[in-house]
C-alpha positions in Angstrom: 109.5 78.4 92.1 109.3 82.1 93.3 108.1 83.6 96.5 106.6 86.7 97.7 105.5 87.8 101.2 102.7 89.8 101.6 101.0 91.0 104.9 97.3 91.5 105.2 95.7 93.5 107.8 92.3 92.8 108.9 89.8 95.3 110.2 86.2 95.4 111.0 83.6 98.3 109.5 81.0 99.3 111.1 78.4 97.3 109.1 80.7 94.8 110.8 81.9 93.3 107.8 85.5 92.2 107.9 87.9 94.6 105.3 91.4 93.6 104.4 94.6 95.8 103.4 97.0 94.0 101.2 100.6 95.1 101.4 103.1 93.6 99.3 106.8 92.9 100.8 106.6 94.4 103.4 109.8 95.2 105.3 111.7 92.5 106.4 111.0 91.5 109.8 108.2 93.6 110.5 107.2 92.8 114.0 103.6 92.1 115.7 104.0 95.8 117.6 104.9 97.2 114.7 101.8 95.9 112.5 99.5 96.2 115.9 100.7 100.4 115.6 100.3 100.6 112.4 96.6 98.9 112.2 95.6 101.5 115.4 97.0 104.4 112.9 94.4 103.6 110.6 91.4 102.9 113.0 92.1 106.2 115.1 92.6 108.4 111.9 89.7 107.0 109.5 92.0 106.6 107.1 90.4 104.5 104.4 86.7 104.5 103.0 84.6 101.3 103.0 80.8 100.3 101.7 80.0 99.0 105.2 81.2 103.0 107.0 83.7 103.6 108.7 86.8 101.3 110.3 86.2 100.6 113.7 88.3 97.6 115.0 91.4 96.5 114.2 91.2 92.7 113.8 94.2 90.8 112.7 98.2 90.9 110.8 99.1 88.2 108.9 102.1 87.7 106.9 101.0 84.9 103.6 103.7 83.5 101.3 103.1 83.3 98.3 104.8 80.6 95.9 104.7 80.7 92.6 106.2 76.9 90.4 106.2 77.8 86.4 104.3 75.1 84.8 107.5 74.1 81.9 106.5 71.7 78.8 
């Protein structure tokens, strides 16, 4: 069994749709304040294009643990 942790950053674009950015293997111990600050930089600098226009709001950051079990015969 193996586990990985991803960081999902969720934003809202100009069309009101949610847009997610997935970061694999974020640093250990990343804090809410660090996540919020990074998301604010993305919003303020209009870093990414989306089909629904500019990213206008940071919605949430979430850590996701992915566990993989190999099925053996």
